DSSP file (Angstrom, degrees, kcal/mol; ACC not computed):
  #  RESIDUE AA STRUCTURE BP1 BP2  ACC     N-H-->O    O-->H-N    N-H-->O    O-->H-N    TCO  KAPPA ALPHA  PHI   PSI    X-CA   Y-CA   Z-CA
    1    1 A M     >        0   0    0      0, 0.0     4,-2.6     0, 0.0     5,-0.2   0.000 360.0 360.0 360.0 -38.5  -61.4  197.6  -91.4
    2    2 A L  H  >  +     0   0    0      2,-0.2     4,-2.5     1,-0.2     5,-0.1   0.874 360.0  51.3 -66.8 -35.1  -63.1  195.5  -88.7
    3    3 A R  H  > S+     0   0    0      2,-0.2     4,-2.6     1,-0.2     5,-0.2   0.931 111.1  47.4 -65.4 -43.7  -64.8  198.5  -87.2
    4    4 A I  H  > S+     0   0    0      1,-0.2     4,-2.6     2,-0.2     5,-0.2   0.925 112.3  50.5 -61.2 -44.1  -66.1  199.6  -90.6
    5    5 A H  H  X S+     0   0    0     -4,-2.6     4,-2.3     1,-0.2    -2,-0.2   0.910 110.8  49.9 -59.4 -42.9  -67.3  196.0  -91.2
    6    6 A G  H  X S+     0   0    0     -4,-2.5     4,-2.1     2,-0.2    -2,-0.2   0.923 111.7  46.7 -63.5 -45.4  -69.0  196.0  -87.8
    7    7 A W  H  X S+     0   0    0     -4,-2.6     4,-1.9     1,-0.2    -2,-0.2   0.917 114.5  47.4 -64.0 -43.1  -70.8  199.3  -88.4
    8    8 A L  H  X S+     0   0    0     -4,-2.6     4,-2.4    -5,-0.2    -1,-0.2   0.877 109.9  54.3 -65.0 -36.1  -71.9  198.3  -91.9
    9    9 A A  H  X S+     0   0    0     -4,-2.3     4,-2.6    -5,-0.2    -2,-0.2   0.900 105.2  52.4 -65.7 -40.4  -73.1  194.9  -90.5
   10   10 A V  H  X S+     0   0    0     -4,-2.1     4,-1.7     1,-0.2    -1,-0.2   0.934 113.1  44.5 -61.3 -45.3  -75.3  196.6  -87.8
   11   11 A G  H  X S+     0   0    0     -4,-1.9     4,-2.6     1,-0.2    -1,-0.2   0.876 112.0  53.4 -64.9 -37.0  -77.0  198.7  -90.6
   12   12 A T  H  X S+     0   0    0     -4,-2.4     4,-3.3     2,-0.2     5,-0.2   0.890 104.8  53.9 -66.5 -39.5  -77.3  195.7  -92.8
   13   13 A V  H  X S+     0   0    0     -4,-2.6     4,-2.1     2,-0.2    -1,-0.2   0.928 111.2  46.7 -60.2 -44.3  -79.0  193.7  -90.1
   14   14 A F  H  X S+     0   0    0     -4,-1.7     4,-2.1     2,-0.2    -2,-0.2   0.954 116.5  43.1 -61.3 -50.7  -81.6  196.5  -89.8
   15   15 A L  H  X S+     0   0    0     -4,-2.6     4,-3.0     1,-0.2     5,-0.3   0.883 111.7  54.3 -64.7 -38.6  -82.1  196.8  -93.5
   16   16 A F  H  X S+     0   0    0     -4,-3.3     4,-2.6     1,-0.2    -1,-0.2   0.916 110.0  47.1 -62.7 -42.4  -82.2  193.0  -94.0
   17   17 A G  H  X S+     0   0    0     -4,-2.1     4,-1.9    -5,-0.2    -1,-0.2   0.907 114.3  47.1 -64.0 -42.0  -85.0  192.7  -91.4
   18   18 A W  H  X S+     0   0    0     -4,-2.1     4,-1.4     2,-0.2    -2,-0.2   0.943 117.4  41.0 -65.2 -49.5  -87.0  195.5  -93.0
   19   19 A I  H  X S+     0   0    0     -4,-3.0     4,-2.8     1,-0.2     5,-0.2   0.904 113.5  54.1 -67.5 -41.4  -86.6  194.3  -96.5
   20   20 A T  H  X S+     0   0    0     -4,-2.6     4,-2.9    -5,-0.3     5,-0.3   0.884 103.4  55.7 -63.0 -39.0  -87.2  190.7  -95.6
   21   21 A S  H  X S+     0   0    0     -4,-1.9     4,-1.5     1,-0.2    -1,-0.2   0.921 115.2  38.3 -61.8 -42.8  -90.5  191.4  -93.8
   22   22 A E  H  X S+     0   0    0     -4,-1.4     4,-2.1     2,-0.2    -2,-0.2   0.917 116.9  51.4 -70.4 -43.8  -91.9  193.0  -96.9
   23   23 A H  H  X S+     0   0    0     -4,-2.8     4,-1.5     1,-0.2    -2,-0.2   0.909 112.0  45.0 -63.3 -45.5  -90.4  190.6  -99.3
   24   24 A I  H  X S+     0   0    0     -4,-2.9     4,-0.8     1,-0.2    -1,-0.2   0.925 113.1  49.5 -67.7 -44.0  -91.6  187.4  -97.5
   25   25 A S  H  < S+     0   0    0     -4,-1.5     3,-0.3    -5,-0.3     4,-0.2   0.859 112.9  47.9 -65.5 -33.5  -95.2  188.8  -97.0
   26   26 A D  H  < S+     0   0    0     -4,-2.1    -1,-0.2     1,-0.2    -2,-0.2   0.817 123.1  31.4 -73.8 -30.1  -95.4  189.8 -100.7
   27   27 A R  H >< S+     0   0    0     -4,-1.5     3,-0.8    -5,-0.2    -2,-0.2   0.217  81.6 110.1-115.8  14.1  -94.1  186.4 -102.0
   28   28 A W  T 3< S+     0   0    0     -4,-0.8    -1,-0.1    -3,-0.3    -3,-0.1   0.859  75.8  57.2 -62.6 -37.2  -95.3  183.9  -99.5
   29   29 A R  T 3  S+     0   0    0     -4,-0.2     2,-1.0    -3,-0.2    -1,-0.2   0.796  93.5  74.1 -66.5 -27.7  -97.9  182.2 -101.8
   30   30 A N    X   -     0   0    0     -3,-0.8     3,-0.5     1,-0.1    -1,-0.1  -0.773  63.2-175.6 -89.4 103.7  -95.2  181.5 -104.4
   31   31 A A  G >   +     0   0    0     -2,-1.0     3,-1.0     1,-0.2     4,-0.4   0.393  53.9 103.7 -81.8   4.0  -93.3  178.6 -102.9
   32   32 A R  G 3  S+     0   0    0      1,-0.3    -1,-0.2     2,-0.1     3,-0.2   0.895  94.6  19.9 -57.4 -47.6  -90.7  178.5 -105.7
   33   33 A N  G <> S+     0   0    0     -3,-0.5     4,-2.3     1,-0.1    -1,-0.3   0.119  91.2 112.4-109.7  20.2  -87.8  180.2 -103.8
   34   34 A R  H <> S+     0   0    0     -3,-1.0     4,-2.7     1,-0.2     5,-0.2   0.902  76.8  48.2 -63.7 -43.2  -89.0  179.6 -100.3
   35   35 A V  H  > S+     0   0    0     -4,-0.4     4,-2.3     1,-0.2    -1,-0.2   0.936 114.9  44.2 -65.4 -46.3  -86.3  177.1  -99.3
   36   36 A S  H  > S+     0   0    0      2,-0.2     4,-2.2     1,-0.2    -1,-0.2   0.858 114.1  51.9 -68.5 -32.2  -83.4  179.3 -100.6
   37   37 A G  H  X S+     0   0    0     -4,-2.3     4,-2.4     2,-0.2    -2,-0.2   0.924 111.0  45.5 -68.0 -44.8  -85.0  182.4  -99.0
   38   38 A F  H  X S+     0   0    0     -4,-2.7     4,-2.6     2,-0.2    -2,-0.2   0.884 112.5  52.5 -65.1 -37.2  -85.4  180.7  -95.6
   39   39 A S  H  X S+     0   0    0     -4,-2.3     4,-2.6    -5,-0.2    -2,-0.2   0.928 110.1  48.3 -62.0 -44.2  -81.8  179.5  -95.9
   40   40 A L  H  X S+     0   0    0     -4,-2.2     4,-2.2     2,-0.2    -2,-0.2   0.909 112.4  48.0 -63.4 -42.8  -80.6  183.0  -96.7
   41   41 A A  H  X S+     0   0    0     -4,-2.4     4,-2.2     2,-0.2    -1,-0.2   0.890 111.8  51.0 -65.1 -38.5  -82.5  184.4  -93.7
   42   42 A G  H  X S+     0   0    0     -4,-2.6     4,-2.6     2,-0.2    -2,-0.2   0.913 109.3  49.7 -64.4 -42.8  -81.1  181.7  -91.5
   43   43 A F  H  X S+     0   0    0     -4,-2.6     4,-2.6     1,-0.2    -2,-0.2   0.898 109.6  52.1 -62.6 -39.3  -77.6  182.4  -92.6
   44   44 A A  H  X S+     0   0    0     -4,-2.2     4,-2.2     2,-0.2    -2,-0.2   0.913 110.7  47.6 -63.0 -42.2  -78.1  186.2  -91.9
   45   45 A A  H  X S+     0   0    0     -4,-2.2     4,-2.3     2,-0.2    -2,-0.2   0.922 113.6  47.0 -65.1 -43.7  -79.4  185.4  -88.4
   46   46 A L  H  X S+     0   0    0     -4,-2.6     4,-2.8     2,-0.2     5,-0.2   0.867 110.5  52.9 -67.0 -35.7  -76.4  183.1  -87.7
   47   47 A L  H  X S+     0   0    0     -4,-2.6     4,-2.2    -5,-0.2    -1,-0.2   0.909 109.6  49.0 -63.7 -41.3  -74.0  185.6  -89.1
   48   48 A A  H  X S+     0   0    0     -4,-2.2     4,-2.3     2,-0.2    -2,-0.2   0.930 113.4  46.8 -63.7 -44.6  -75.4  188.3  -86.8
   49   49 A L  H  X S+     0   0    0     -4,-2.3     4,-2.2     1,-0.2    -2,-0.2   0.923 114.3  45.8 -64.4 -44.4  -75.1  185.9  -83.8
   50   50 A S  H  X S+     0   0    0     -4,-2.8     4,-1.8     2,-0.2    -1,-0.2   0.843 111.0  54.7 -69.7 -30.6  -71.6  184.9  -84.6
   51   51 A G  H  X S+     0   0    0     -4,-2.2     4,-1.3    -5,-0.2    -2,-0.2   0.916 109.5  46.1 -65.7 -43.3  -70.7  188.5  -85.2
   52   52 A Y  H  X S+     0   0    0     -4,-2.3     4,-2.3     1,-0.2    -2,-0.2   0.875 109.6  55.7 -64.9 -36.0  -71.9  189.5  -81.8
   53   53 A A  H  X S+     0   0    0     -4,-2.2     4,-1.6     1,-0.2    -1,-0.2   0.876 103.9  54.7 -63.3 -36.4  -70.1  186.5  -80.4
   54   54 A L  H  < S+     0   0    0     -4,-1.8    -1,-0.2     1,-0.2    -2,-0.2   0.869 112.2  43.9 -62.4 -35.5  -66.9  187.9  -81.9
   55   55 A Y  H  < S+     0   0    0     -4,-1.3    -2,-0.2     1,-0.2    -1,-0.2   0.865 122.0  35.1 -77.6 -36.9  -67.4  191.2  -80.2
   56   56 A Y  H  < S+     0   0    0     -4,-2.3     2,-0.2    -5,-0.1    -2,-0.2   0.469 105.8  69.9-103.9  -2.5  -68.4  189.8  -76.7
   57   57 A T     <  -     0   0    0     -4,-1.6     2,-0.3    -5,-0.2     0, 0.0  -0.684  56.2-159.4-114.1 168.6  -66.3  186.6  -76.3
   58   58 A T    >>  +     0   0    0     -2,-0.2     3,-1.0     4,-0.0     4,-0.9  -0.866  51.2   0.1-135.9 170.5  -62.6  185.9  -75.7
   59   59 A D  H 3> S+     0   0    0     -2,-0.3     4,-2.2     1,-0.2     5,-0.2  -0.189 125.0   1.3  55.5-126.7  -60.2  183.0  -76.1
   60   60 A H  H 3> S+     0   0    0      1,-0.2     4,-2.4     2,-0.2    -1,-0.2   0.866 134.0  51.7 -66.4 -38.3  -61.6  179.7  -77.4
   61   61 A L  H <> S+     0   0    0     -3,-1.0     4,-2.5     2,-0.2    -1,-0.2   0.899 110.1  50.2 -64.4 -38.8  -65.1  181.0  -77.9
   62   62 A H  H  X S+     0   0    0     -4,-0.9     4,-2.2     2,-0.2    -2,-0.2   0.918 110.7  48.9 -64.5 -43.6  -63.8  183.9  -79.9
   63   63 A D  H  X S+     0   0    0     -4,-2.2     4,-2.0     2,-0.2    -2,-0.2   0.909 112.8  47.5 -63.2 -42.2  -61.7  181.7  -82.1
   64   64 A A  H  X S+     0   0    0     -4,-2.4     4,-2.5     1,-0.2    -2,-0.2   0.901 111.8  50.4 -65.7 -41.0  -64.7  179.3  -82.7
   65   65 A A  H  X S+     0   0    0     -4,-2.5     4,-2.8    -5,-0.2    -1,-0.2   0.870 108.7  53.4 -64.4 -36.2  -67.0  182.3  -83.5
   66   66 A A  H  X S+     0   0    0     -4,-2.2     4,-2.3     2,-0.2    -2,-0.2   0.932 111.6  43.5 -65.1 -46.3  -64.4  183.7  -85.9
   67   67 A V  H  X S+     0   0    0     -4,-2.0     4,-2.4     2,-0.2     5,-0.2   0.921 116.4  48.3 -65.3 -43.3  -64.2  180.4  -87.9
   68   68 A T  H  X S+     0   0    0     -4,-2.5     4,-2.8     1,-0.2     5,-0.2   0.928 112.1  48.8 -61.8 -46.2  -67.9  180.0  -87.8
   69   69 A H  H  X S+     0   0    0     -4,-2.8     4,-2.1     1,-0.2    -1,-0.2   0.899 112.7  47.8 -62.9 -42.2  -68.5  183.6  -89.0
   70   70 A E  H  X S+     0   0    0     -4,-2.3     4,-1.9    -5,-0.2    -1,-0.2   0.926 114.6  45.1 -65.3 -45.6  -66.0  183.3  -91.8
   71   71 A A  H  X S+     0   0    0     -4,-2.4     4,-2.4     1,-0.2     5,-0.2   0.920 113.6  49.6 -66.0 -44.0  -67.5  180.0  -93.1
   72   72 A L  H  X S+     0   0    0     -4,-2.8     4,-2.8    -5,-0.2    -1,-0.2   0.891 108.7  53.7 -62.1 -39.1  -71.1  181.2  -92.8
   73   73 A G  H  X S+     0   0    0     -4,-2.1     4,-1.4    -5,-0.2    -1,-0.2   0.910 110.6  45.9 -62.2 -42.6  -70.2  184.4  -94.7
   74   74 A A  H  X S+     0   0    0     -4,-1.9     4,-1.1     1,-0.2    -2,-0.2   0.918 116.3  44.3 -67.1 -43.3  -68.7  182.5  -97.6
   75   75 A V  H  X S+     0   0    0     -4,-2.4     4,-2.2     1,-0.2    -2,-0.2   0.865 107.7  59.3 -70.8 -35.4  -71.6  180.0  -97.7
   76   76 A A  H  X S+     0   0    0     -4,-2.8     4,-2.5     1,-0.2    -1,-0.2   0.854 100.3  56.9 -62.5 -34.2  -74.2  182.8  -97.4
   77   77 A I  H  X S+     0   0    0     -4,-1.4     4,-2.2     2,-0.2    -1,-0.2   0.920 107.2  48.4 -61.9 -42.5  -72.8  184.4 -100.6
   78   78 A V  H  X S+     0   0    0     -4,-1.1     4,-2.3     1,-0.2    -2,-0.2   0.933 112.3  47.9 -63.1 -46.0  -73.5  181.2 -102.5
   79   79 A F  H  X S+     0   0    0     -4,-2.2     4,-2.4     1,-0.2    -1,-0.2   0.869 110.1  52.9 -64.8 -35.6  -77.0  180.9 -101.1
   80   80 A A  H  X S+     0   0    0     -4,-2.5     4,-2.6     2,-0.2     5,-0.2   0.920 110.0  47.9 -64.1 -43.0  -77.7  184.6 -101.9
   81   81 A L  H  X S+     0   0    0     -4,-2.2     4,-2.4     2,-0.2    -2,-0.2   0.900 111.8  49.7 -64.9 -40.1  -76.6  184.0 -105.5
   82   82 A V  H  X S+     0   0    0     -4,-2.3     4,-2.1     2,-0.2    -2,-0.2   0.922 112.5  48.0 -62.8 -43.5  -78.8  180.8 -105.8
   83   83 A H  H  X S+     0   0    0     -4,-2.4     4,-1.4     1,-0.2    -2,-0.2   0.921 115.0  44.3 -64.2 -44.5  -81.8  182.7 -104.4
   84   84 A W  H  X S+     0   0    0     -4,-2.6     4,-1.8     2,-0.2    -1,-0.2   0.850 111.1  53.7 -70.5 -33.9  -81.3  185.7 -106.8
   85   85 A K  H  X S+     0   0    0     -4,-2.4     4,-2.3    -5,-0.2    -1,-0.2   0.882 105.9  54.1 -66.6 -37.7  -80.7  183.4 -109.7
   86   86 A G  H  X S+     0   0    0     -4,-2.1     4,-2.1     1,-0.2    -1,-0.2   0.863 106.3  52.7 -62.2 -35.8  -84.0  181.7 -109.0
   87   87 A R  H  X S+     0   0    0     -4,-1.4     4,-2.5     2,-0.2    -2,-0.2   0.909 108.2  50.2 -65.4 -41.8  -85.7  185.1 -109.1
   88   88 A E  H  X S+     0   0    0     -4,-1.8     4,-2.5     2,-0.2    -2,-0.2   0.903 110.5  49.5 -64.0 -41.0  -84.1  185.7 -112.5
   89   89 A R  H  X S+     0   0    0     -4,-2.3     4,-2.1     2,-0.2    -1,-0.2   0.910 111.4  49.7 -63.4 -41.2  -85.4  182.4 -113.8
   90   90 A T  H  X S+     0   0    0     -4,-2.1     4,-2.0     1,-0.2    -2,-0.2   0.921 112.3  47.1 -63.2 -44.4  -88.8  183.0 -112.5
   91   91 A A  H  X S+     0   0    0     -4,-2.5     4,-2.0     1,-0.2     6,-0.3   0.890 111.4  50.7 -66.0 -40.0  -89.0  186.5 -114.1
   92   92 A S  H  X>S+     0   0    0     -4,-2.5     5,-1.5     1,-0.2     4,-0.7   0.876 111.8  47.7 -68.4 -35.1  -87.7  185.2 -117.4
   93   93 A N  H  <5S+     0   0    0     -4,-2.1     3,-0.3     3,-0.2    -1,-0.2   0.878 111.4  51.5 -69.4 -36.9  -90.3  182.4 -117.4
   94   94 A R  H  <5S+     0   0    0     -4,-2.0    -2,-0.2     1,-0.2    -1,-0.2   0.882 118.5  35.2 -67.5 -39.0  -93.1  184.9 -116.5
   95   95 A Y  H  <5S-     0   0    0     -4,-2.0    -1,-0.2    -5,-0.1    -2,-0.2   0.376 109.8-114.2-100.9   4.1  -92.2  187.3 -119.3
   96   96 A G  T ><5 +     0   0    0     -4,-0.7     3,-1.2    -3,-0.3     2,-0.2   0.685  57.9 159.9  75.8  16.5  -91.2  184.8 -122.0
   97   97 A V  T 3 < +     0   0    0     -5,-1.5    -1,-0.2    -6,-0.3     3,-0.1  -0.533  63.5  20.7 -72.9 136.0  -87.6  186.0 -122.0
   98   98 A G  T 3  S+     0   0    0      1,-0.3     2,-0.2    -2,-0.2    -1,-0.2   0.471  89.4 133.4  87.5   1.5  -85.2  183.4 -123.4
   99   99 A R    <         0   0    0     -3,-1.2    -1,-0.3    -7,-0.2    -6,-0.0  -0.609 360.0 360.0 -85.2 147.2  -87.9  181.5 -125.4
  100  100 A I              0   0    0     -2,-0.2    -1,-0.1    -3,-0.1    -3,-0.0   0.420 360.0 360.0 -95.2 360.0  -87.2  180.5 -128.9
């Protein structure tokens, strides 16, 4: 399972960078979700670093990287949901969805 996770993570880092570059440049003027977006990108970068640390370190550093990677992964899910929920709110306000 860890090997599959590692291979998927390498592909995800590539896709995340590709999508993020387009996404940020297209939406930079709209500051509404900028903080949650930067937080999400920061979590992705830290997850990648701690994932590489898991692969290349041993003993105490490996244990610290494991705890860090696990905690960051859980918190990153929350930040991703907040960022995507902000997008839904923005779209519903733009198109008048949910108005009485």
